[in-house]
Residue, then its C-alpha position, 0 to 999 in steps of 0.5 A: m500499499n502506497k503512503n499517503l502523499e501528505c504524510m511523506t516529506y518531499t525527500e521521501i517522495l523524490k526517493e519513491v519516484g526515483r524507485l518507480s520504473i517506467k512500465p512498457t506495457a502500462k497506460s501513459i498520459k501526458i500532463v502539461v502545467l501552465s503557470n505564471i509562478v514557479v510550481n516545478q515541485i508539483k512534478e514529483l508529487l504528480e509523478y508519485i501518485i500517478c506512477s504509484n498506480n501503474v500508470n506512466v506519466d509525462i509531465s512538462f511545463t510550458d515557458y514561465d508566464t506564457i499561459v495565453q501564448s502557450s495555450y495554443e500548443l496543447s493539442d496533444s495533452d491529456i491533462v492541462i493544469i493552469f496556475w494563473e495567480l493574480s499576484n503575478i499577472f505583472d510584477g507587484t500586482h498584489f499591491k500595485a492593484e490597489m492604486f488602480d482607479k475605476k477605469q484602470l480596474s475595469a480595463f484590467i478585468d476586461d483584459m483578463k476576461t479576453n485572455i481567459n476566453t482565449v485559453f478556454e477556446n484553445c483548450k476546449n479539445n483537451p480531455i481534462v483541463i484543471f483551472n485554479s480559481f483566482c485568489s486574492i489571499h496574497s494581498t497586502n491589505f489584511d483589514f476587513q474591507k474589500n480591496n481591488l484584488d479582492l474585487i478582481a478575484d470575485k469578478l473573474n471567478t464569477y466570470l469563470m462560473k459562466f463557462d460550461q465546458p465539461n472538460f473544464n474543472i474549476v479548483n477552489m484555491d481558497k478552500i485549500i488555503s483555508h484548510l491549511g492556513i495562510s502561513t502554511s500555504i504561502d511563502n512570501r520570502l520565496f515568492y520575492l526571491s524566485k516567484i515560488l508562491y506555494t509551499i510544499p505542504f500546499l502543493k501536496s494538499y493540492v495534488n490530493h485535492i485534484k487526485p479524483i480528477l486525475f484518476s478519472t482520466i486514467g480509469l482509477a476513479k471510484k465508481a461505486l459507493i456501497f452502504d451498510c444500513d444499520n448505524t450507517l444510513w440511519k442511527g439505530i438497528l432496524g431489527e431491534d429498534g424497529f421502523e419508527n425508532i430509527q433516526m435519519s432526520t435533521n430534526t433529531k439530535h442523532g439523525y442529523i448526521f445520517s440525513e447529511i450522509q444521505s444528501i452527500a450520496l445523492t450528490l455523488e449519484s447525480k455525478g455518476v457514482l453508483l450507490g448500492l446497499c450490502s447489509k446483513n439484514n432482513f430484505e423486506d424490512v430494509m426495502g420497507v424503510v427504502n421505500s416508505h420511511p418519510d426521512m429516507q432520502l435514498k429510494e430504490h431508484h437511486l440504488s444500482i444494486i442491492r445485497v440485503n440477506w444473511e450471507d457474509k459481506v465479503s461474498n456479497l461485495q465480491s458479487i456486487s463487484s462482478e455484477l457491476n463489472i468494477g474492480c475491488d482494488c483500493r488504490l489511492 
């Protein structure tokens, strides 16, 4: 079992990447990174999570700060990753933008929209494009009032949401930074020395965040989510507590979390993940809950497969895997 990326030091990752050999018969993908900051350390992180899963990968970087120009030359790339940082649109954007008047601010935003349009048009035929949302976290103004960089980020991110291209994936950078903290994510010293804005811990978190997108390209995405029932989809044991006493409502103290779990499952189902049940239980009792309980959100039509019986769960899961024609490997 491969170690989790975030639990490894960068040195350990480098050693593991050096150990992983190219497999002549394995699938191979090409990733190109476009960036106006230095993110070269991401190469080994991507190599580790992809090569560890028996897929060869060729990772390259276009010329520094040539995002628009380089977007014309990506036709043979399987995955395009774009780091387009507001802090470095031009030298000192993160503080010089505060001197923009309204006319300059509007012109800057319009220019960026034009460039975004060009990049999106040039990348429309690439299988996967990962585009990072614009982030104003590097602004020197830390008061509670919005500054110009905040306004620029808001306007451009709203503009990004209007694009409806299925191959584009917008990554919310603020979420990743808020998870780690600004001081852990941003290295101002390295930014001023060599345009390296993000730390290794941030890049590791970022790669883990986009891993499901990467794996969908190489056939390693998780395809199914199989639930037990008692104390998993509802609080309580159906055979002991009865239909009326199991809890999965937002109106009850113990049911609230189970309601949330079912809502998350429905969201995944809407995105193509197969849902199923695998439970040691009485089939008629469980189906009674699925079809008739007022708090049950997962209905029979949401479930691609149901194994509710008194057989052991391992055998049932193997049967589910066979019927759905998906593997049982647990690679991450």
